[in-house]
KOLLUMSE-391693 format. One record per residue (C-alpha): residue in three letters; x negated, y, z negated. Coordinates in steps of 0.5 Angstrom, whole numbers, padded with zeros to 4 digits, always signed. Each point is the difference from the previous one (the first is absolute). Layout:
N
alaXYZ...
% end
This chain:
757
met+0005+0084+0059ala+0006+0003+0004val+0006-0001-0004leu+0006+0003+0005ser+0005+0005-0002glu+0007-0002+0000glu+0001+0005+0005arg-0003-0003+0006asp+0001-0007+0004leu-0006-0005+0000ser-0004+0000+0007ser+0000-0007+0003ser-0008-0001-0002glu+0002+0002-0007arg+0006-0005+0000ala-0005-0005+0003thr-0005+0001-0005leu+0006-0001-0006asn+0001-0007+0004ser-0007-0002+0000lys+0000+0002-0008leu+0005-0005-0001tyr-0005-0006+0002trp-0005+0003-0005tyr+0005-0001-0006phe+0002-0007+0002gly-0008-0001+0000phe+0000+0003-0006phe+0005-0005-0003val-0003-0006+0003val-0007+0002-0004ser+0003+0002-0006gly+0005-0007+0000phe-0007-0004+0001cys-0003+0004-0006gly+0006-0001-0004leu+0000-0008+0000val-0007+0000-0001tyr+0001+0004-0006glu+0006-0004-0003val-0004-0007+0001ile-0007+0002-0002trp+0003+0004-0006leu+0004-0006-0003arg-0006-0005+0001leu-0004+0005-0004ala+0005+0002-0005met+0001-0008-0001ala-0008-0001-0001ser+0000+0006-0005phe+0007-0002-0004gly+0001-0007+0001val+0003-0004+0006thr+0007-0001-0003thr+0007+0001+0003ala+0002+0006-0005leu-0007+0004+0002ala+0002-0001+0008ser+0007+0002-0001ile-0003+0007-0004val-0005+0001+0006ile+0005-0001+0005ser+0006+0004-0003met-0005+0006-0002phe-0002+0000+0008met+0007+0000+0002ala+0002+0005-0005gly-0006+0005+0002leu+0003-0001+0007gly+0007+0002-0002leu-0002+0006-0004gly-0005+0003+0005ser+0006-0001+0006trp+0005+0003-0005gly-0004+0006-0002ala-0003+0001+0006gly+0007+0001+0003leu+0001+0005-0005leu-0006+0004+0001thr+0001+0000+0008arg+0007+0003-0001arg-0002+0005-0005phe-0007+0002+0002leu-0001-0003+0007ala+0006+0001+0004gly-0001+0003+0007asn-0008+0000-0001gly-0003-0006+0004pro-0007+0002-0001lys+0001+0001-0008ala+0003-0007+0000leu-0005-0003+0004arg-0006+0003-0005val+0004-0003-0006tyr+0000-0006+0004cys-0008+0000+0001ile-0001+0001-0007ala+0005-0006-0002glu-0004-0004+0005leu-0007+0002-0003leu+0002-0001-0007val+0002-0007+0002gly-0007-0001+0003ile-0003+0002-0007ser+0004-0006-0003ser-0004-0005+0004ile-0006+0002-0005ala+0004+0002-0006val+0005-0006-0001pro-0005-0005-0001met-0004+0004-0005gln+0006+0002-0004leu+0002-0007+0000lys-0006-0003-0003ala+0000+0006-0005gly+0007-0002-0002arg-0003-0007-0001leu-0005+0002-0005phe+0005+0005-0003val+0004-0006-0002gln-0005-0004-0002his-0003+0005-0005leu+0007+0001-0004gly-0001-0006-0003ser+0006-0004-0004phe+0005+0006+0003gly-0001-0003+0007thr-0001-0007-0002trp+0002-0005+0006gln+0007-0003+0001ser+0003+0006-0004ser+0005+0005+0002gln-0005+0006-0002tyr-0005-0003+0005tyr+0005+0000+0006val+0002+0007-0002leu-0007+0003+0000ala-0002-0004+0006gly+0007+0003+0004ala-0001+0007-0003trp-0007+0000+0003ile+0002-0003+0007ala+0005+0005+0000leu-0005+0006-0001thr-0005-0003+0005ile+0005-0002+0006val+0006+0004+0000pro-0003+0007+0001trp-0004-0003+0006cys+0007-0004+0003thr+0004+0007-0001cys-0005+0003+0005met+0001-0006+0005gly+0008+0001-0001ser+0000+0007+0001thr-0003-0001+0007phe+0007-0002+0003pro+0004+0007-0002leu-0006+0004+0002leu-0001-0003+0007met+0008+0000+0001ala-0001+0008-0002val-0005+0001+0006ile+0004-0004+0005arg+0006+0004-0001gln-0004+0006+0003thr+0000-0004+0007gly+0006+0003+0001gln+0003-0007+0003gln+0006-0003-0002thr-0004-0006-0001ser-0002+0003-0007glu+0006-0003-0002arg-0003-0007+0000ser-0007+0002-0002phe+0001-0004-0006ser+0001-0007+0004tyr-0006+0003+0005leu-0005+0000-0006tyr+0003-0006-0003val-0002-0004+0006ala-0007+0003+0000asn-0001-0002-0008val+0002-0007+0001val-0004-0001+0006gly-0006+0003-0004ala+0002-0005-0006leu+0000-0006+0005leu-0007+0002+0003gly-0002+0001-0008thr+0002-0007-0002leu-0003-0003+0006val-0007+0003+0001ser-0001+0001-0008ala+0002-0008-0001phe-0003-0003+0006ile-0006+0005+0001leu-0002+0005-0005ile+0000-0003-0007glu-0004-0006+0003leu-0005+0005+0003leu+0000+0006-0005gly+0003-0002-0007phe+0005+0003-0003gln-0004+0007-0001gly-0002+0000+0007thr+0007-0001+0002leu+0002+0006-0004asn-0006+0004+0002val+0003-0001+0008ala+0007+0002-0002gly-0002+0006-0004ser-0005+0002+0006leu+0007+0000+0004asn+0004+0004-0004ala-0006+0005+0000cys+0000+0000+0007leu+0008+0001+0000ala-0001+0006-0004leu-0005+0003+0005cys+0004-0001+0006ala+0007+0003-0004phe-0004+0006-0002ala-0003+0001+0007leu+0007-0001+0003ser+0003+0005-0005ile-0005+0006+0002arg+0000-0002+0007gly+0007-0002+0002val+0007+0003+0003phe+0006+0000-0004ala+0007+0001+0002pro+0005+0005-0004ser+0004-0003-0006ile+0006-0004+0003glu+0007+0000-0003lys+0000-0005-0006pro+0005-0006+0002asn+0006-0001-0003ala-0003-0006-0004glu+0006-0002-0004arg+0005+0000+0006leu-0004-0004+0004ala-0001-0005-0006thr+0007+0000-0001arg+0002-0002+0007asn-0005-0005+0000leu+0002-0004-0006tyr+0006-0004+0002gly+0005+0005-0003leu-0004-0001-0007pro-0002+0006-0005lys-0007+0003+0002ser-0003-0003-0006ala+0001-0007+0002ile-0006+0001+0005leu-0004+0001-0007leu+0003-0006-0003phe-0001-0004+0007leu-0008+0002+0000phe-0001-0002-0007thr+0003-0007+0001thr-0004-0001+0007gly-0006+0002-0004leu+0002-0005-0006val+0001-0006+0004ser-0006+0001+0005met-0005+0000-0005gly+0004-0005-0005met+0000-0005+0006glu-0008+0001+0001val-0001-0002-0007val+0004-0006+0002trp-0003-0002+0006ile-0007+0000-0002arg+0002-0005-0006gln+0004-0004+0005phe-0004+0000+0006thr-0007-0002-0004pro+0001-0008+0001tyr+0000+0001+0007leu-0004+0006+0002gly-0006-0002-0006asn-0002+0004-0006val-0005+0005+0004val+0000+0007+0001tyr+0001-0001+0007ala+0007-0003-0001phe+0002+0006-0004ala-0003+0005+0005gly+0004-0004+0006ile+0007+0001-0004ile-0002+0007-0001ala-0002+0001+0008val+0006-0004+0002tyr+0005+0005-0004leu-0003+0006+0002met+0000-0002+0008ala+0007-0002-0001thr+0001+0007-0003val-0003+0004+0005thr+0004-0004+0006gly+0006+0002-0004ser-0001+0007-0001leu-0002+0001+0008asp+0006-0004+0001tyr+0004+0006-0004arg-0004+0005+0003ser+0001-0003+0007asn+0008+0000-0001ala+0000+0007-0003arg-0004+0003+0006ala+0005-0003+0005lys+0006+0002-0005arg+0003-0007-0001pro+0003-0002-0006val-0005-0001-0006ser+0004-0001-0006ala+0005-0006+0002ala+0003-0003-0006gly-0002-0007+0002ser-0008+0001-0001trp+0002+0000-0007ser+0003-0007+0000leu-0006-0002+0005leu-0005+0002-0005ala+0003-0004-0006leu+0000-0006+0004phe-0007+0001+0002ala-0002+0001-0007ala+0002-0008-0001ile-0003-0003+0006pro-0007-0001-0004val+0004-0005-0004val+0000-0004+0006ala-0007+0001+0002ala-0003-0002-0007asp+0005-0006-0001pro-0005-0006-0001ser+0005-0005+0003leu-0002+0003+0007ser-0005-0005+0003leu-0005+0005+0003gly-0008+0000-0001asn-0003+0004-0004met-0002+0005+0006glu+0007+0000+0003ser+0003+0001-0007gly-0004+0006-0001val+0001+0003+0006phe+0008-0001-0001cys-0001+0003-0007leu-0003+0006+0003ala+0005+0001+0006ser+0006-0001-0005ile-0001+0007-0003met-0001+0004+0007leu+0008+0001+0001phe+0001+0003-0007cys-0006+0004+0000ala+0002+0003+0007thr+0007+0001-0002ala-0002+0004-0006gly-0005+0004+0004phe+0005+0002+0005leu+0005+0002-0006thr-0005+0003-0005pro-0002+0006+0005met+0007+0001+0002leu+0002+0001-0007val-0005+0005-0001asp+0001+0004+0006ser+0007+0000-0001trp+0000+0003-0007ser-0006+0005+0002ala+0001+0001+0008gly-0007+0003+0000asp+0000+0004-0007pro-0006-0002-0004asp+0003+0001-0007arg+0006-0004+0002ala-0005-0006+0003gly-0004+0001-0006lys+0006-0002-0005ala+0002-0005+0004tyr-0007-0004+0001ala-0001+0001-0007ile+0007-0004-0002asn-0002-0005+0005ile-0007-0001-0004ala+0004+0000-0006gly+0003-0006+0002ser-0007-0003+0002ile-0002+0001-0007val+0006-0003-0003gly+0001-0006+0005pro-0007-0004-0002leu+0001+0001-0007ile+0007-0003+0000val-0002-0006+0004gly-0006-0001-0004phe+0002+0000-0007trp+0007-0002+0001leu+0003-0003+0007leu-0006-0005+0001pro-0001-0003-0007trp+0008-0001+0000leu+0002-0002+0007gly-0006-0002+0003glu-0003+0002+0007arg+0006-0002+0005lys+0006+0002-0005ser-0004+0007-0001leu+0000+0001+0008leu+0007-0001+0000ala+0002+0004-0006leu-0004+0006+0003ser+0004-0001+0006leu+0006+0002-0004pro+0000+0007+0000leu-0001+0000+0007phe+0006-0004+0001ala+0004+0005-0004ile-0003+0006+0004ala+0002-0004+0006ala+0007-0001-0003val+0001+0007-0001thr-0002+0003+0007ala+0004-0006+0003phe+0006+0002-0003lys+0000+0007-0002lys+0003+0002+0007ser+0002-0004+0006pro-0005-0003+0005ala+0002+0005+0006gln-0002+0005-0005leu-0007-0003-0002thr-0003-0003+0006asp+0000+0001+0008gln+0004-0005+0004lys-0006-0005+0001ala-0002-0001-0007pro+0003-0006-0004asn+0006+0001-0004pro-0003+0002-0007arg+0005-0003-0004ile+0000-0007+0004leu-0008+0001-0001phe+0000+0001-0007cys+0005-0006-0001val-0005-0005+0004thr-0006+0002-0003thr+0003-0001-0007ile+0002-0007+0002ile-0007-0001+0003ala-0004+0002-0006ile+0005-0004-0005leu-0002-0006+0005phe-0008+0002-0001leu+0001+0000-0008ser+0004-0007+0000phe-0005-0004+0005thr-0007+0002-0001his-0004-0002-0006asp-0006+0003-0004tyr-0007-0002+0001glu+0000-0004-0007thr+0005-0005+0003arg-0005-0004+0004phe-0003-0003-0006ala+0005-0005-0003asp-0003+0000-0007arg-0001+0007-0002arg+0000+0005-0005val+0001+0008+0002arg-0001+0006-0004arg+0000+0007+0003asp-0002+0006-0003tyr-0002+0007+0002thr-0006-0002+0002ala+0001-0006+0004thr+0004-0007+0001val-0004-0005-0003ile+0002-0008+0002ala-0002-0006-0004ala+0001-0006+0005gly-0002-0007+0000lys-0001-0006-0004gly-0006-0003-0003phe-0007+0002+0002asp+0004+0003+0007arg+0002+0006-0005glu-0001+0006+0003leu+0000+0008-0002leu+0003+0005+0005val+0000+0007+0000asn+0004+0004+0005gly+0000-0007+0004ser-0008+0000+0000gly-0003-0006-0004met-0004+0002-0006thr-0003-0006-0003leu+0001-0008-0001leu-0001-0005-0005asn-0008-0001+0001pro-0006-0001-0004ile-0003+0007+0002thr+0004+0004-0004lys-0002-0004-0006tyr-0008+0001+0002ile+0002+0008+0001ala+0000+0000-0008his-0004-0006-0002leu-0006+0001+0004pro-0002+0007-0003leu+0002-0001-0007ala-0005-0006+0000ser-0005+0004+0003leu+0000+0005-0005ser-0006+0000-0005his+0004+0001-0006pro+0007-0003-0002pro+0005+0004+0003lys+0005+0004-0005asn+0005+0003+0006gly+0002+0000+0007leu+0004+0003+0005val+0003-0003+0006ile+0002+0005+0006cys+0006-0002+0004phe+0004-0006-0003gly+0002-0004+0005met+0003-0007-0002gly-0003+0002-0007thr-0006-0006+0001ser-0006+0004-0001phe+0004+0004-0006arg+0002-0007-0003ser-0007-0003+0001met-0004+0006-0004leu+0005-0001-0006thr-0003-0007-0001trp-0006+0003-0002gly+0003+0003-0006ile-0001+0007+0002pro+0005+0006+0000thr+0002+0001+0008thr+0003+0005+0003ala+0003-0001+0007val+0002+0006+0005asp+0005+0000+0006leu+0003+0005+0004val+0007-0004+0001pro+0004-0001-0006ser+0003-0006+0003val-0006-0004+0001pro-0002-0001-0007ala+0008-0002-0001met-0001-0006+0005phe-0006-0003-0005ser+0005-0005-0003tyr+0001-0003+0007tyr-0007-0002+0001his-0002-0002-0007asp+0004-0004-0005asp-0003+0003-0006ala+0001+0007+0003asp+0004+0002-0006lys-0005-0002-0005val-0005+0003+0003arg+0003+0007+0001ser+0002-0001-0007ser-0007+0000-0003pro-0002+0005-0004leu-0007+0000+0004ala+0004+0002+0007lys+0002+0006+0003ile+0004+0001+0006val+0000+0007+0003val+0004+0003+0006asp-0005+0005+0003asp-0005+0002+0006gly-0006-0004-0003arg-0005+0006+0002arg+0005+0005-0003phe+0000-0004-0006leu-0007+0000-0001asp+0000+0008+0001gly+0004+0001-0006ser-0003-0005-0004asn-0006+0000-0005glu+0000-0008-0001thr-0007-0003+0002tyr+0000-0008+0002asp-0005-0005+0000val+0003-0003+0007ile+0005+0004+0005val+0002-0004+0006thr+0004+0002+0006asp+0004-0004+0005pro+0002+0006+0005pro+0006-0002+0004pro-0001-0004+0007pro+0000+0001+0006thr-0007+0004-0001ser+0003+0005+0005ala+0006+0002-0005pro+0001+0007-0001gly-0003+0003-0006ser-0004-0006-0001ser-0007+0003+0001leu+0002+0004-0006leu-0002-0006-0004tyr-0006-0002+0004ser-0003+0007+0001arg-0007+0003-0003asp+0005+0006-0004phe+0004-0006-0003tyr-0007-0003-0002glu-0002+0006-0004val+0007+0000-0004ile-0002-0008-0002lys-0007+0002-0002lys+0003+0004-0005his+0004-0005-0003leu-0005-0006-0001ile-0004-0001-0006lys-0007-0001+0000gly-0001-0006+0004gly+0007+0000+0002ile+0002-0004+0007leu+0004+0002+0006gln+0003-0005+0004thr+0004+0002+0006trp+0003-0005+0005tyr-0001+0001+0008pro+0004-0005+0004ala-0005+0000+0006ser+0004-0005+0004gln+0005+0006+0001gly-0005+0005+0001asp-0006+0002+0005asp-0007+0001+0000ala+0000+0007-0001thr+0005+0000-0005ala-0004-0005-0004ala-0006+0004+0001ser+0003+0006-0002val+0002-0003-0007ala-0006-0003-0001lys-0004+0007+0001ala+0005+0004-0004leu-0002-0005-0006ser-0007+0000+0001gln+0000+0007+0000ser+0004+0001-0006phe-0003-0006-0004pro-0008-0002-0001tyr+0002-0007-0001val+0005-0004+0005arg+0001-0007+0002ala+0005-0003+0004phe+0003-0007+0001gly+0004-0004+0005ser+0006-0003-0003tyr+0000-0007-0002glu+0002-0002+0007asp-0005+0005+0003lys+0005+0002+0005phe+0005+0005-0002gly-0003+0005-0004ile-0006+0003-0005his+0000+0001-0007phe-0005+0007-0001leu-0003+0000-0007ala-0003+0007-0002ser-0003+0003-0006met-0004+0006-0002glu-0005-0006-0004pro-0003-0006+0004leu+0004-0006+0002pro-0005-0005-0001ala+0001-0007+0003ile+0004-0005-0004ser+0001-0007+0001ser+0007-0003+0000ser-0002-0004-0006glu-0001+0006-0004leu+0006+0004+0003ala+0004-0006-0002ala-0003+0000-0007arg+0002+0007-0002met+0007-0001+0001pro+0005-0002-0005ala+0004-0006+0000ala+0006+0003+0002ala-0003+0004+0006ala-0004-0006+0003ser+0007-0004+0000asp+0003+0006+0004leu-0006+0000+0005val+0001-0007+0002glu+0008+0000-0001trp+0001+0000+0008gly-0007-0004+0001pro-0003-0001+0005glu-0005-0003-0005pro+0001-0003-0006ser-0005+0004-0005ala-0002+0007+0000gln-0007-0001+0001lys+0002-0003+0007gln+0005+0005+0001phe-0005+0006+0000asp-0005-0004+0004leu+0005+0001+0006val-0001+0007-0001leu-0007+0001-0002ala-0002-0004+0007his+0003+0005+0004glu-0004+0006-0002arg+0000+0006+0005ser-0006+0005+0001met+0002+0007+0000ser-0005+0002+0005ala+0003-0005+0005leu+0007+0002-0002ile-0002+0007+0002ala-0004-0002+0006lys+0006-0002+0003asp+0002+0007+0002pro-0006+0004-0003gln+0003+0007+0004val+0007+0000-0004pro+0000+0005-0006ala+0001-0002-0007met+0008-0001-0002gln+0002+0007-0002asp+0007+0003-0002asp-0001+0005+0006lys-0002-0006+0005pro+0004-0006-0001val-0004-0004+0005asn+0005-0006-0002glu+0006+0003+0002tyr-0002+0004+0006phe-0003-0005+0005leu+0003+0001+0007leu-0006+0003+0003arg-0005-0004-0003asp+0004-0006+0003trp+0001+0002+0006phe-0006+0004+0002arg-0005-0003-0006tyr+0000+0008-0002tyr-0005-0002-0006lys-0005-0004+0004
% end
């Protein structure tokens, strides 16, 4: 290692070495950005599998992830100022340790989350389901699990900035934006490669292992550079406060931090809105969400590169008009998501994704500009500024998810989020004269502000929310979803975030009556997981047994009366119990056992998180809650899936239960009723099944036909029994559905290249 003294100048070869090392640092942050995105996505999924697929839980995980990043950025900034200033090799070795610890998290976090699930389960009533104590315990465990590792991730920005300061170049004043671009490029690659390739090939843990290995490689490379590299003497600390004041339109320097908080809040808040708003057009699949994130990151990279290009060319980069444009661009998605536009499904999806690009690019321009202006390359100040931006990123999704969306809906929420940006635009445009704020080629910021404000008002006045496409409708919004009950008569349907969930159909009656009638003893109770229109819940109650129904979305059970005239009477029955919770987490926190448990996972079969209700891990939970001779009925909408998914579900059931039977729907063209038990399921005639039914249950089964008697109604299903071995033979190489390998959710390689074939 050669750490040069301040008394001598660098040779040309040493300067070339220093310049080449910048590319190494850029590469480091591309890889670490890739890994960070992988960790965030997979840890969120693993946490939901352990603690429940609820919005509150997702908010806790994301908040803890971001809090760790902010804490690491702030803390490492202090560390570099007090102990690492002017010591590039030492800062690089601390960075090496941070990356190594992050790599260890790929193994540690899944184990910690599983341990947390067992811990909460063993607390008994103190950690009972749907209680505040449960979320306190789960939140505390998640914080202890995630925050330390994320703190290591967040520390890398200030640490490498401290190293770059010893390049002796003036460009070190923009080192944050340099690393920011690399980090976002890496996150973009992480989004695309993990969602479209790695998870399908390797599963969640295998993908985490790849990320952990990459972090270990980063640590080794950084250590090698620290002992073999050439470092310039310490350079004078730039007057960051003077630069910040000069670059911020004559406002107090603390305004930069306020602006950074606002951009973080608005950007992440809008991401939550886009996911809900665009689902009807992009589809309810993981690839749609990955597409939104990928476009967001791609546009952010474009904006950040544009900022750096302007800065290198010494062109003005702080024009006040940028804020007016950012505010206007925030409102453009309300036009793209307007259902009155006569576009096809694919065209609408492309339009939705394109509509966020201008906003993301402008935010990508402004965010590194603000941090560079505040820090001027100083790691301590950059760490503080980035932590403030991350704090906004924590607050934004919480405000949007728990307040704006339930209160205003998607369209008005986007426009509400643009208001803080318009406020900043007004301040920057009117604080000084236009000549003092921009060059002569830029538009007058005051005129631009007025024009963009008028356009945004027009957007609010002439666009519509998705539900307006239905003439007859009832709409409810909550922190989880927008729920629409639409139509009349048998054309009524239930939509969650624009995705159709179910219809008034005899299939939902069979879901309850088929397993109950198949029991070898009179049933005493039952559980329905996924409420839907409430038909299966209503049908199970006709057996005169205590019945519990669980649904994740609070507004779904609230629509019960839209579909059934007797809903209020059914709901008021002393035998009826409706629970708003994640079905799997509900079972984890309950000691109750049931004669029959029925599941009707939300369509489509590829819906994100749906594999958690089809997996072997879930069936192991189910078995603990079935009495001796109890039956699980799980509905699989085969017409929406593919052979591999059907085979994977069949394998998971066959490997979990010794006795499984499968029956096609009464039409034999839509889906499959799987019956599974730890005890034999002998063949029973339709007449015997009908004879076991109470009169009210038999009447309910034939309420919507198509046959006039319960016996004939059962005949329609019994005639379509499917062989389990034949279902598995459709794709024998596919693995059984597991939490770690959600075959139904990740399928592109299988579709394009017949991967499992």
